[in-house]
N, C-alpha and C positions, 0 to 999 in steps of 0.2 A: 851107098845113098845116105844112110844116117850120118854118116861122118860129115858128108858135104853139106847136109842140112844144117847142121850145128855151125859149121864155118860160116855160112850164109847169114845165120841168125846173129853171130857175134860181130860180123861186118855191119850189119844193119843197127846194132846197138851202139856201136863206136860212131856211126854217122849221126845218129840221133843225139847222143851226148854232145858231139862237136856242133850240131845246129843248135842245141839248147844253151851251150855256153857263149856262141856267137851273138844269139839273141839278146842273153843277158848283158853282155858287154855293150852291145848296142843301147839297150835301154839304160844301162848306167850312164852312157855317154850322153844320150838324150836328156836324162833326168839332170845331169850335171850342167848341160847347156842350156836348158829351158829355164824360164823364170818360175817364180812362185805360182803363175797362173797357167802354168803348162798342162798338158793333160795327163801326165805321169803324176804330177802333184796333186791334181784333182782326184786321180784315182786313190792315191794314198790317203787324202783326206776323208775320202768316201768309207774307206775301210776302217780308219780309225774312229769315225763317227758311230759306225755299226758296231764296233767291238767296245766302245765305251760303257754302254750299260752292262755288258757282261763282266767288265773289270770292277764296276761298282758294286755288283751283286755279289762277286767273289770275295771282295775286300773283307767283310765281316767274319767270312768263313775262315780266311787267312788269319785274321786277328785271333778268332777263337782258338784255332789250331795252336797258334804261338803262345795264347794264355794258358791252354792246357798243358803244353810241354813245360812252361815255367811254373805252373801250379804243381806238377809232378816233382819237379826239382825242389820246389819250396817244401812239399810234404816230406820228402826224404830228410831235408834239412831239419824240419821242425821236429821229426821223431828223435833225431840225434839231440837236438837242442832240449827237447823236453825231458829226455832221459837225463841229461846232465843238469838240469835245473832241479828235477826230483832228487837227484843224489845230493846236490848242494842245499836244498831245502832241509833234507834229513839231518845233514851235518849241522846246519844252523840251528835246528831244533834241539838237537842233541846237546850244542855248546849252550844254547839258553837254559836248558834244564839244569845243566852242570852249575852254569853261573847262578842260577836261583838258589840251587842247594847250598852252594859255599857261601851265598849272601846270607841265608837263613841260619847257616851254621856260625857264621862269624857273629851274627847278633847274638845267639844263644852263649857263645864263648864269651863275648864282651861282657855279658851280663854276670856270669862266673868270675871273670877278671874284677869286675866292679867289687863283688863281695870279697874276693881274695885281697884286693887292695885296701878296702874299707877296714876290715878286720885284721889285716897283717896275717893272713892264714898261711901256714905252711902245709901243704898237702900235695895231691896228685889229681889231675883231671882224668876221668875215664868216660868211655861211651857205654850207653846201655846195650847189652846185648841178649837180654832175656827178660821175660815177665811171667809172673804167676798167672794162672787163668781162672782162680776161683777166689770167691770173697773170704774164705777161711784164711788164706795165706797171701796176704798183699805184700809182695817183695819184688825186686828186681835184681839182675845180675849185671855186674859191671866188668869190664875188661882190664881191670887192675887188681893185683893180688899181692901176695908176700914178696915176689920179686920186686915189686914197685914200692914196697915198705908198708903195704896196708896190714893192718891188724884187726882182729875181731874187737868190737865194741867201739870203733871210731865213728865219730859223727860225719854224716853225708848231706851234702847241701846241693839243692838245685839252683836254677838262675835267680829265684827269689826268696830263698830261705832255707831252713832246715827241712829235710824229706824223710830222713830216717837214720838207721845205725847199722854197722856192718856186724852180721851175726855168723859168718863163716867165711873162710879165706881157703884159696888154693894158690898155686904157684903164679898164675896169670889172671886170675878172676877172683871174685868175691860177691856173696850174697847180702843184699841189703834189706832188712825188714823195714818197711814204710811206717810213718807215724801213723797212717790211717789203718793199719793192721790191729785187729782186736787185741792182739796179744802185746801190743807195744805200749810203753809207758816212758815218758820223759819228764824229768824234773824240770819245772818251769817256774816263771815269776811273770808278774804284771808289771809293766814298765812304770806306770804312774805310781804304784803305791808300793811296789817291791814285795807284795803279797805273793807268797809262794804256795805252789800246789803241783799236780801232776797232769799233763796232757795225755790223754789215752784215746786210742783209736776205738772203731766201733764196726759192726757189720754193715751199718749203713753208710760207711765212708766218712762219717763226719768225725771231727775232733773235739773231745770235751774236756774241759778244764775242771778237775776234781781236786778234793781234798784241800780245799781253800777256806780259810776261815769264813764263818757266816757272817760276821760283821764287817767284812770289807766290802766297800761299795765298787761293784764292777759296772762299767758302762761300755755299751755298745761302741767299738772302735778302739778300745785299750789294746796297746801292743803286748804281745806275749813273747818272752825270750826263754831261751834255755837257762837255767838257773846253776847248772853244773853240780847241783847237790848229788852226792854218792859217785860222782866221776863218771856217770853213765853218758852224759853228753857235755861237749865242750860249752863253757859258760858264756852267756851274753849274746848268743846268736840268735837271729830272727826266726820265730816259728810261724806266727801269723797273727790276726787280729780277732777281737771278741766280735761275732757276728750275731749273736742272739743270747739274751739272759732271760730265762724262765723263772720268775720269782723275784724277790727283792731281797736286800741285805737283811740278815738275821733269820732267814729261811734256810733250815738245814737241807731241805730238799731242793733248793736252787740248782738249775742246770744251765751251764755255761757253755755254748758252743764257740769254737775257735776256726775261723776260716784260714786255711794256709794262704799265702800270697800268690800262689800259682799252682795250676794242676799238674800232676804227675803223670797223667794219663799219656801225654805226649812228650814226656821227657826223653831227650836223647843224649845229654851229657850231663855229668855230675862232677862234684868235687869232694874228695875224700879228705877229711880235715886231720891233719897231725897235731896242729897247735895253732892257736890264735892269740891276738893282743891280749894281755891281762885287763885292760880296760875295755874290752870289746862291748861290754854292756852299755857302755857310755857314748858309744859312736853311732853315727847316723848313716844309715845307707840311702843314697839318691838312685831311685830307680828312672829308667828311661820311661818314655811315654808308652811304649809297646808293653813294658813290664807292669807299669801301672794300670793299664787297662786289663791286663791278665789277672792282677791282683783284685780288681773291682768285681771283675765277673766271678771270681771264686768266692767273694765275700757276699755278693748278691745270691748266689746259689744256696750257700750255707745259711743265709740270714733271711730266708724267706720266712714271713710270719714272725718278724721281730716283735718283742714285747714292748709295751708303753715305755719301758725303761730306756729306749733307744735315744741317745742324745747326739748320735753321730759321733765323729772322731776322725784322727788322722789316720787315713787307710795306707798301710804298706810301709809306714816309716820305722825305721829301727830305733831303738831308744837313744835319748840324749840327755837323760836326767843322770844325775849323780847320786853316790850313796851306795851303801853296801849293807843296809839294814836287812834283817833276816826275821822271819815270822818265829813265833816261839815254838812252833812245832817242827823246826828244822830237821831234827833227828828223824821224826816221823815221816816226813816228806821223802828224806833221803831213802829210808827203809823201803818205803811204798815203791819208789823209783826203782830200786834195785830189784825189788821182787817182781815189778812189771817187766823187766828186761831179762832177769835170768830165771826166775822161778816158773816161767810159763813155757 
């Protein structure tokens, strides 16, 4: 009985399907045959009108879904893009830093080349690789030594003038005692008068022109050069300018402060002098605007509280006067210079 019942159900389903297909075909035929005002067309219009509000209501939802999907895709792309941009930014920052370092180094080396060309210096350029950390020993270490021809006693110049003297040498490095060191002493002369004395360092970091004849008129702004007496420093190289004069001519207690043309605190490169032109004292150094500003800054610092003797002067210029006159106490100055360099 169960089997017969299933067969009857299958036969009834087939009949219903055939009837539905026949009705559908009939409706299609009527729909195609009737005009736009036919009953089937009217029923279609009725259903479309009823569904229109639902379609309008669902449109924003569909748009939001599409935007969300696009946003997710964009977010994935943005993370990759941002990672690439960050990496590129780091590379550009590093390149910019490197370029700036090279620019500053080129400026410093250009100043050294300016001195080398002006004085026709034979020597070797070196980098500063060490500095002393106390006021009692003001010295620096350079990465040039005996293998590069450096010897003890040679003059060392910075971008704006003499900074010190080599006091010890190893194969690929040397130690330089700065002029500002209390133990230093350089035989010097004033450009305008050729009066000779000794420039000495001090614990306060200033340079003092000593052992100069009391009757010599010294003015603020006078240029001070190495005199070369005693052979301690190469002759005619720029040391600095007179920044302050305490006392007047004829006063044995007169104190003369000399400002170097630039600070050694930030010194990065230096030039060890093997030899210079025999007429170096008669040559003029032309500094760039940046070097001139540095020289003015050093003079202003050393010259705070200038005496009434301050008449101004040409700041930062090397000598252009001629003549080889020497003070009557030449031998005494030379001995003092030697004592300042070797006896301390």
